[in-house]
C-alpha positions in Angstrom: 13.3 13.9 -22.6 16.2 11.6 -23.5 17.2 10.2 -20.2 15.7 8.2 -17.4 12.1 8.1 -16.3 11.5 6.3 -13.0 8.0 5.5 -11.8 6.7 4.6 -8.4 5.6 5.8 -5.0 7.1 8.8 -3.4 7.0 9.8 0.2 8.3 12.2 2.9 10.4 10.2 5.4 10.9 10.9 9.0 13.9 8.8 10.2 15.1 8.4 13.8 17.5 6.1 15.5 16.4 4.9 19.0 18.4 4.3 22.1 16.2 1.3 22.8 13.0 -0.3 21.5 9.4 0.8 20.8 7.2 -0.5 23.6 3.6 0.3 24.5 3.1 3.0 27.2 6.8 3.6 27.4 9.0 6.5 26.3 12.0 5.6 24.3 14.8 8.1 23.7 15.9 9.1 20.2 19.6 8.7 19.7 19.9 10.6 16.4 17.9 12.3 13.7 19.1 14.6 10.9 17.5 18.0 11.5 18.5 19.1 8.0 16.3 16.3 6.6 13.2 16.3 8.7 11.4 15.2 6.7 13.7 14.0 3.9 12.6 13.1 0.4 11.9 9.4 0.2 10.6 6.6 -2.0 12.5 4.6 -4.6 12.0 7.1 -7.5 13.8 9.9 -5.7 16.8 7.9 -4.8 17.1 6.3 -8.2 16.7 9.6 -10.1 19.2 11.4 -7.7 21.9 8.8 -8.5 21.3 9.2 -12.2 21.3 13.0 -12.1 24.6 13.0 -10.1 26.2 11.3 -13.1 24.3 12.1 -16.3 22.1 15.1 -15.4 18.9 13.7 -16.9 16.2 12.0 -14.9 12.5 12.6 -14.3 10.1 11.0 -11.8 6.5 9.8 -12.4 4.8 9.8 -9.0 1.8 11.1 -7.1 1.5 13.5 -4.2 -1.3 15.3 -2.3 -2.0 18.8 -3.5 -1.0 20.2 -0.1 2.1 21.5 1.8 3.6 18.0 2.1 3.3 17.4 -1.6 4.8 20.8 -2.4 7.7 20.1 -0.1 8.4 16.8 -1.9 8.5 18.6 -5.2 10.8 21.3 -3.9 13.2 18.5 -2.7 13.2 16.9 -6.1 13.8 20.2 -7.9 16.7 21.0 -5.6 18.3 17.8 -6.8 17.8 18.7 -10.4 15.1 16.1 -11.1 12.4 16.7 -13.7 9.1 17.5 -12.1 6.6 17.3 -15.0 5.8 13.7 -14.0 4.5 14.6 -10.5 0.7 14.5 -10.4 -0.9 16.4 -7.6 -4.1 14.8 -6.2 -6.7 16.7 -4.2 -6.0 15.1 -0.7 -5.4 16.4 2.8 -2.3 14.2 3.2 0.6 13.0 1.1 2.4 9.7 1.4 4.6 9.7 4.5 6.8 7.1 6.2 8.1 7.0 9.7 11.4 5.1 9.7 12.2 4.0 13.2 15.6 2.3 13.6 15.8 0.4 16.9 18.8 -0.5 19.1 19.3 -3.9 17.4 19.4 -2.4 13.9 15.9 -3.4 13.0 13.6 -0.8 11.3 9.9 -0.3 11.9 8.4 1.4 9.0 5.0 3.1 9.5 3.7 4.1 6.1 0.7 6.3 5.3 -0.2 5.8 1.6 -2.6 8.8 1.9 -4.0 8.6 -1.6 -5.9 5.4 -1.3 -5.4 4.0 -4.8 -6.5 7.2 -6.6 -3.4 7.3 -8.8 -3.9 7.7 -12.5 -1.6 8.6 -15.4 -1.8 12.2 -16.6 -0.9 13.5 -20.0 2.3 15.0 -18.7 3.3 11.7 -17.2 2.6 9.8 -20.4 4.7 12.3 -22.3 7.6 11.9 -19.9 7.5 8.1 -20.2 7.2 8.2 -24.0 10.2 10.5 -24.3 12.5 8.5 -22.0 15.4 6.5 -23.4 15.5 4.5 -20.2 12.5 3.5 -18.0 12.8 2.2 -14.4 9.7 0.8 -12.8 9.9 0.7 -9.0 7.2 -0.2 -6.4 4.1 1.8 -7.3 0.4 1.5 -8.3 0.2 -2.0 -9.8 -2.9 -1.1 -11.8 -0.9 1.3 -13.9 2.1 -1.0 -14.8 0.7 -2.2 -18.1 -0.2 1.4 -19.2 3.3 2.6 -18.3 4.9 -0.1 -20.4 2.6 0.6 -23.3 3.5 4.3 -23.2 7.2 3.8 -23.5 9.0 4.2 -26.8 9.8 0.9 -28.7 13.6 1.3 -28.2 13.4 2.2 -24.5 15.5 0.2 -22.1 13.5 -1.2 -19.2 14.6 -1.7 -15.6 12.5 -3.4 -12.9 13.4 -2.6 -9.3 11.7 -5.3 -7.3 10.2 -5.1 -3.9 8.3 -7.7 -1.8 5.0 -5.8 -2.1 2.3 -8.1 -3.4 -0.2 -5.3 -3.8 2.0 -3.4 -6.2 3.7 -6.5 -7.8 0.9 -9.0 -8.1 1.7 -12.4 -9.8 0.3 -11.0 -13.1 2.4 -7.8 -12.9 5.5 -9.8 -11.9 5.1 -12.0 -15.0 4.8 -9.0 -17.2 7.8 -7.3 -15.8 9.9 -10.4 -15.8 9.3 -10.7 -19.6 9.7 -7.0 -20.4 12.7 -5.9 -18.3 16.1 -5.7 -19.8 17.6 -5.5 -16.3 16.1 -6.7 -13.0 17.3 -5.5 -9.6 16.4 -7.7 -6.6 17.9 -8.9 -3.3 18.3 -12.5 -2.3 14.9 -12.6 -0.6 13.1 -11.0 -3.6 14.7 -13.3 -6.2 11.7 -15.7 -6.0 9.5 -12.9 -7.3 11.3 -12.9 -10.6 9.7 -15.2 -13.2 11.0 -16.4 -16.5 13.0 -13.6 -18.1 14.2 -13.0 -21.6 17.4 -14.8 -22.7 19.2 -11.5 -23.0 18.0 -10.1 -19.6 20.4 -9.2 -16.8 19.6 -10.0 -13.2 21.4 -8.1 -10.6 20.9 -9.7 -7.1 22.3 -7.9 -4.0 23.3 -10.3 -1.2 24.2 -7.9 1.6 27.8 -8.5 2.9 28.1 -11.5 0.5 28.3 -9.1 -2.5 26.2 -8.7 -5.7 25.5 -11.6 -8.1 25.4 -10.6 -11.7 23.5 -13.0 -14.0 23.7 -12.2 -17.8 24.4 -13.9 -21.1 27.9 -15.2 -20.8 28.3 -13.8 -17.3 27.6 -15.4 -13.9 29.8 -13.9 -11.1 29.7 -12.1 -7.8 31.0 -8.6 -7.2 32.4 -8.1 -3.7 31.3 -5.3 -1.5 32.8 -3.4 1.4 30.7 -3.5 4.6 29.7 -0.1 6.0 28.4 0.0 9.6 25.4 2.3 8.8 22.2 1.9 10.7 20.0 4.0 8.4 20.2 2.1 5.1 17.0 3.3 3.5 17.7 4.2 -0.1 21.0 2.3 -0.5 19.5 -0.3 -2.8 17.7 2.3 -4.9 21.0 4.4 -5.1 22.7 1.2 -6.3 20.1 0.7 -9.0 20.3 4.3 -10.1 24.1 4.2 -10.3 23.9 1.0 -12.4 21.5 2.6 -14.7 23.6 5.8 -14.9 26.6 3.6 -15.9 24.7 2.1 -18.7 23.4 5.5 -19.8 27.1 6.6 -20.0 27.9 3.7 -22.3 29.1 1.0 -19.9 28.2 -2.2 -21.7 29.7 -4.7 -19.3 27.2 -5.5 -16.5 30.0 -6.4 -14.1 31.7 -3.0 -14.6 28.3 -1.2 -14.2 27.7 -3.2 -11.0 31.2 -2.3 -9.7 30.3 1.4 -10.2 27.0 0.9 -8.5 28.6 -0.8 -5.5 30.9 2.2 -5.1 28.0 4.6 -5.2 26.1 2.7 -2.6 29.2 2.5 -0.4 29.6 6.3 -0.5 25.8 6.7 0.1 26.0 4.6 3.3 29.2 6.3 4.5 27.4 9.6 4.3 24.8 8.2 6.7 27.4 7.4 9.4 27.4 9.5 12.5 29.6 12.6 12.1 29.6 12.4 8.3 29.4 15.8 6.6 25.9 16.7 5.5 
């Protein structure tokens, strides 16, 4: 495979927008949910890979699902988006990773996550082959005990991306140190910036700052790309879509990190606009 391999946790997401707030022993009405995506395919790898496939047509996911109806539904969703499935390992389990995304009236989101697999993830031969054959590798939040093996399996000339997340179980201090040194490009938000250690001199750090734009730090470049605010409540996946679109731009030969960032900003804007009420599905 000459293209992107993105590793990390997958999930089936059930997203709702509430008319009020979750309270004990109280019924709260649901304002909105998308019946065509109940559940919808979630997790960082799916969003990143989907953004790449939309532009380059070549991306595969390394992730883990239960060998059950939920896991098969996840695989069907990836396949429908044209994403390579050979990196999906099916584990004998009654459940698959699932997330309840509950958006409350003030815009806050309560995420109830069922990891389901209890740390049983291991790298299979097919997953190692997918990683080794990739020209671009994106490591998102996933089993921290596999990070070193994933990096060692990549080809010597593979370009490495780290999509950070404030998850200390997945990104322990040791793992963060390794990724800070190995990544060609680091994606983080302003709160996650402290997780990034000493990077290589030629590394690119892309820091999203919400309405304040996206800061691009690279050799010879230190500037902020403006963004257009979109009044979407359900924002899950926007940051991953941004990262995927940035990677896709590089895969298409865009060498200027600011230009790649501008294309990623536009992709994230379109993604959020499609989440607005009344947007075509």
